[in-house]
C-alpha positions as CSV (number, residue, x, y, z in Angstrom):
1,M,-0.1,0.0,0.1
2,T,1.6,3.2,-1.1
3,E,0.8,6.8,0.6
4,K,1.5,10.4,-0.2
5,H,3.5,11.8,2.4
6,S,6.3,14.5,2.5
7,I,9.9,14.5,3.3
8,V,12.1,16.5,4.6
9,R,14.9,16.9,2.1
10,S,17.3,19.4,3.3
11,V,17.8,22.3,5.6
12,G,19.5,25.5,4.9
13,A,20.2,28.6,7.0
14,Y,21.1,32.5,7.0
15,L,22.2,34.7,10.0
16,P,23.2,38.3,9.9
17,A,26.8,39.4,9.8
18,R,26.4,41.7,12.6
19,I,26.4,40.1,16.3
20,L,25.4,41.8,19.1
21,T,26.8,40.0,22.3
22,N,25.0,40.9,26.0
23,E,28.4,42.9,27.1
24,E,26.9,45.3,24.3
25,L,23.8,45.6,25.4
26,A,24.4,46.2,29.1
27,K,26.1,49.4,27.6
28,T,22.8,50.7,26.5
29,V,20.1,48.9,28.7
30,D,20.4,47.9,32.6
31,T,21.3,44.8,32.2
32,S,24.3,42.2,32.5
33,D,25.8,39.1,30.5
34,E,25.4,37.1,34.3
35,W,21.6,38.2,34.3
36,I,20.9,37.2,30.9
37,V,22.4,34.0,30.8
38,Q,21.2,32.9,34.4
39,R,17.6,33.8,33.2
40,T,17.5,32.7,29.5
41,G,20.7,30.8,28.6
42,I,21.3,33.7,25.5
43,R,25.0,35.1,25.1
44,Q,24.5,36.8,21.6
45,R,22.2,37.7,19.2
46,H,22.5,38.5,15.1
47,I,20.9,41.7,13.8
48,A,20.1,42.6,10.3
49,A,22.3,45.3,8.6
50,E,20.2,48.5,7.4
51,G,18.7,47.8,4.3
52,E,18.4,43.8,5.0
53,N,14.8,42.7,5.1
54,T,13.2,39.5,6.3
55,S,12.9,38.3,2.4
56,D,16.7,38.9,1.8
57,L,17.4,36.7,4.8
58,A,14.6,34.1,3.8
59,A,15.9,34.1,0.4
60,A,19.7,33.4,1.3
61,A,18.3,30.6,4.1
62,G,16.4,29.0,0.8
63,R,19.3,29.2,-1.6
64,K,21.1,27.2,1.0
65,A,18.4,24.7,1.4
66,M,18.0,24.1,-2.2
67,E,21.8,24.0,-2.8
68,N,21.8,21.2,0.1
69,A,19.0,18.9,-1.5
70,G,20.5,19.7,-5.2
71,V,17.5,20.9,-6.5
72,G,17.2,24.8,-8.6
73,I,13.8,27.0,-8.0
74,E,12.6,25.6,-11.0
75,D,11.8,22.3,-9.1
76,I,9.9,24.1,-6.4
77,D,6.5,24.8,-6.6
78,L,5.3,26.3,-3.3
79,I,7.1,28.5,-1.1
80,I,5.8,29.0,2.4
81,V,7.5,31.7,4.5
82,A,6.7,31.9,8.3
83,T,6.9,35.2,9.6
84,T,5.8,38.0,12.1
85,T,8.0,40.6,10.5
86,P,7.1,41.0,6.9
87,D,8.6,43.1,4.7
88,M,5.6,45.3,4.1
89,T,1.7,44.7,5.3
90,F,1.4,43.3,1.7
91,P,2.4,41.4,-0.6
92,A,3.3,38.5,1.2
93,T,7.1,37.9,2.1
94,A,6.9,34.8,0.1
95,A,5.9,36.4,-2.9
96,V,8.9,38.7,-2.6
97,V,11.2,35.8,-1.9
98,Q,9.2,34.2,-5.0
99,Q,10.8,37.2,-6.9
100,K,14.0,37.3,-5.6
101,L,14.7,33.6,-6.5
102,G,13.7,34.3,-10.2
103,M,10.4,31.9,-9.6
104,H,7.6,32.8,-12.1
105,H,5.0,29.7,-11.4
106,G,3.6,27.8,-8.7
107,A,2.1,29.4,-5.5
108,A,3.5,31.6,-2.6
109,F,2.2,32.7,0.8
110,D,2.7,33.5,4.6
111,I,1.9,32.2,7.5
112,Q,1.5,34.1,10.9
113,A,1.8,32.1,14.0
114,V,4.8,33.9,15.4
115,C,7.5,31.7,17.1
116,S,5.2,28.8,15.9
117,G,5.0,29.7,12.5
118,F,7.8,27.3,11.2
119,V,5.9,24.5,12.9
120,Y,2.8,25.5,11.6
121,A,4.5,25.7,7.9
122,V,5.5,22.4,8.1
123,A,2.0,21.0,8.7
124,T,0.7,22.8,6.1
125,A,3.1,21.8,3.5
126,D,2.8,18.1,4.4
127,S,-0.9,18.4,4.0
128,Y,-0.7,20.6,0.8
129,M,1.6,17.1,-0.9
130,K,-1.0,14.8,0.7
131,N,-3.6,16.6,-1.1
132,G,-2.1,16.8,-4.2
133,L,-1.6,20.5,-4.2
134,S,2.1,20.5,-3.9
135,R,5.3,18.1,-4.8
136,R,8.2,20.2,-3.8
137,A,8.0,23.1,-1.2
138,L,10.5,25.5,-0.1
139,V,9.5,26.1,4.0
140,V,11.2,29.0,5.6
141,G,11.2,30.6,9.0
142,A,12.4,34.3,8.7
143,E,12.4,37.3,10.6
144,T,13.9,40.9,11.7
145,T,12.7,40.9,15.0
146,S,14.8,43.7,16.4
147,R,13.0,45.9,14.1
148,I,9.8,45.4,16.6
149,L,11.8,45.6,19.9
150,D,11.7,48.5,22.3
151,W,15.3,48.6,22.7
152,S,15.1,50.6,26.5
153,D,12.9,47.4,27.6
154,R,15.0,44.7,29.3
155,A,12.2,42.3,29.7
156,T,12.0,41.9,25.8
157,C,15.1,43.4,23.9
158,V,17.4,40.9,25.3
159,L,15.4,38.0,24.3
160,F,15.3,38.3,20.4
161,G,17.6,38.3,17.4
162,D,17.3,38.1,13.7
163,G,17.7,35.0,11.4
164,A,16.2,32.3,8.6
165,G,15.8,28.8,8.2
166,A,14.3,26.7,5.3
167,V,13.8,23.0,4.3
168,V,12.9,21.6,1.1
169,M,10.0,19.3,1.4
170,E,8.9,16.5,-1.4
171,L,6.6,14.2,-1.8
172,G,7.3,10.8,-1.3
173,K,6.0,7.7,-2.3
174,E,7.7,5.3,-0.2
175,G,5.8,1.8,0.8
176,G,6.9,-1.6,2.4
177,G,9.6,-2.7,4.3
178,G,11.1,-0.2,7.0
179,P,10.2,3.0,8.7
180,R,8.6,5.4,6.6
181,R,10.5,8.9,6.2
182,G,9.2,12.2,6.7
183,V,6.5,13.9,8.3
184,L,5.0,11.3,10.7
185,A,2.4,13.5,12.4
186,S,1.7,17.5,13.5
187,S,-0.4,18.6,16.3
188,L,-1.2,22.6,16.2
189,R,-3.0,24.6,18.6
190,S,-4.0,28.2,19.5
191,D,-6.0,29.7,22.2
192,G,-6.4,33.4,21.5
193,H,-7.6,34.2,25.3
194,F,-4.1,34.7,26.2
195,W,-3.2,36.9,23.5
196,N,-2.4,39.9,25.8
197,K,0.6,37.9,27.4
198,L,2.8,37.9,24.1
199,Y,2.2,40.9,21.6
200,T,3.1,44.1,19.8
201,D,1.2,47.2,21.0
202,G,0.5,48.1,17.6
203,G,-0.7,47.1,13.6
204,P,-2.2,48.5,10.6
205,S,-5.7,48.4,11.7
206,S,-5.3,49.3,15.4
207,T,-3.1,52.0,15.6
208,Q,-1.4,52.3,11.8
209,S,1.9,51.8,13.1
210,M,4.1,48.9,13.6
211,G,4.3,48.5,17.5
212,H,6.7,47.0,19.5
213,V,6.7,43.4,21.5
214,R,5.4,43.4,25.1
215,M,5.4,40.3,27.4
216,E,4.5,39.0,30.4
217,G,7.2,37.2,30.9
218,K,6.2,34.7,33.7
219,E,2.5,33.9,32.2
220,V,4.8,33.0,29.1
221,F,6.7,30.5,31.3
222,K,3.9,29.4,33.0
223,H,1.6,28.3,30.1
224,A,4.6,26.9,27.8
225,V,5.9,24.0,29.3
226,G,2.2,22.2,29.5
227,M,1.3,23.4,26.5
228,I,3.9,22.0,24.9
229,T,4.3,18.7,26.4
230,D,0.3,18.4,25.4
231,V,1.2,18.9,21.7
232,V,4.2,16.0,21.9
233,H,2.3,13.6,23.7
234,S,-0.6,14.0,21.0
235,V,1.9,13.6,18.2
236,F,3.4,10.4,19.8
237,E,-0.4,9.1,20.5
238,A,-0.8,9.9,16.8
239,T,2.1,7.8,15.6
240,G,2.5,5.0,18.2
241,Y,5.9,6.2,19.2
242,G,7.4,7.3,22.5
243,I,9.8,9.2,24.2
244,D,12.3,6.1,24.0
245,D,12.1,5.9,20.3
246,L,13.3,9.7,20.0
247,D,16.6,10.3,18.4
248,W,16.4,14.2,18.9
249,F,14.0,16.9,20.4
250,V,14.2,20.2,18.3
251,P,12.6,22.7,20.8
252,H,11.9,26.4,19.7
253,Q,14.6,28.4,21.2
254,A,13.3,31.1,23.3
255,N,14.7,30.5,26.5
256,K,16.7,27.7,27.7
257,R,14.9,27.2,31.0
258,I,12.0,26.7,29.1
259,I,13.8,23.9,26.7
260,D,15.3,22.4,30.1
261,A,12.0,22.2,32.1
262,T,10.1,20.8,29.0
263,G,12.7,18.0,28.8
264,A,12.5,17.4,32.3
265,K,8.9,16.9,32.1
266,L,8.9,14.8,29.1
267,G,11.7,12.7,30.0
268,I,14.1,13.5,27.5
269,P,17.6,12.8,28.0
270,P,19.4,16.3,27.8
271,E,21.9,14.8,25.4
272,K,19.0,14.4,23.1
273,V,17.9,18.2,23.2
274,V,19.4,20.2,20.6
275,V,20.1,23.9,21.9
276,T,21.4,26.7,20.0
277,V,19.7,29.8,21.9
278,D,22.9,30.7,23.3
279,R,24.1,31.8,19.7
280,H,21.0,33.5,18.3
281,A,18.6,34.0,20.9
282,N,15.0,33.9,19.9
283,T,14.8,34.5,16.1
284,S,10.9,33.3,16.6
285,A,10.0,31.4,13.7
286,A,13.5,31.0,12.2
287,S,14.1,29.2,15.7
288,V,13.4,25.8,15.0
289,P,15.1,25.4,11.4
290,L,17.9,27.3,12.8
291,A,18.6,24.3,15.3
292,L,17.7,21.8,12.7
293,N,20.4,23.5,10.6
294,T,23.2,23.2,13.1
295,A,22.2,19.5,14.3
296,V,22.4,18.5,10.8
297,S,25.2,20.2,9.7
298,D,27.6,19.0,13.0
299,G,26.2,15.5,11.8
300,R,24.1,14.8,15.0
301,I,20.6,14.3,12.7
302,K,21.1,11.9,10.4
303,R,19.1,10.1,7.8
304,G,16.3,7.8,9.5
305,D,16.7,9.3,12.9
306,L,13.5,10.0,14.8
307,V,13.0,14.1,15.3
308,M,10.4,16.1,17.2
309,I,10.3,19.8,16.6
310,E,7.9,21.8,18.6
311,A,7.4,25.9,19.4
312,M,5.3,27.7,21.2
313,G,4.5,31.6,20.9
314,G,2.0,34.4,21.0
315,G,-1.3,34.1,20.3
316,F,-0.9,31.4,22.4
317,T,-0.2,29.3,19.4
318,W,1.6,26.4,19.5
319,G,2.4,22.9,17.9
320,A,4.4,19.9,17.1
321,S,5.7,17.6,14.2
322,L,7.5,14.3,14.3
323,I,9.8,13.9,11.6
324,R,11.6,10.8,10.4
325,W,14.6,12.5,9.0
């Protein structure tokens, strides 16, 4: 019996050249390297250059993912960009990426689920392929979060950075012997009753402005661990796998304490958890593919490995996908 499903063919990433360290931040806001590291695990973040837009980061990561997959833009028929910092209110940043990559065919659109955006995008591309709407997709998480920060607010400005990560997903038709590769199951959730715990205080309809990130940190932390473990268990139930079967856990890189608490609650050994938050801070929708890229590039994640990705973001939104690499 042959079943349509999506395979993750490759991953790529891009980080802006400028690095902003905790020590540099401490010169402009009331904080310190020790304070930031102790509470978040973050040591530095990358900041997009003047004139460097989200679409530029996304296109660079996309090119790398396609290069690693051995495919060209003519082989892609769908571009999905997960971002909360689009170049413009419209058109979609994905359409701008389509233009920058020289693609005239197929479809391109954005997904806005904040930090959960990449997980939502993977599940969406998987669904498109299962339903015959795409054969090969470029799925990108890209952010220039530095552009929506209040740099005088130490509760938020120390947490975020800019970057992009991408995967090439393609239709697979494996049947018969051996474990099936690709996206095995996804679980997506949201609850808008918590919108004011993590949000921007502006937008086109409400204030005709961009706004800045505002967050109730303790509330986010309180809900994050429970929400994440909920969708992880949901995906395990859907697939019949369990914690012991997992090779790698690739969480949203928001805060080392949240990552540690989630891993402990799920019973995942620390050596199976991919952590990159110290290198690029919270890059919102880009954080999961950036972590994936690191673990694939350094040889940890190998073909056939069982990989769980998860994220939680403003909305609240949260989700997880189980992938056989």
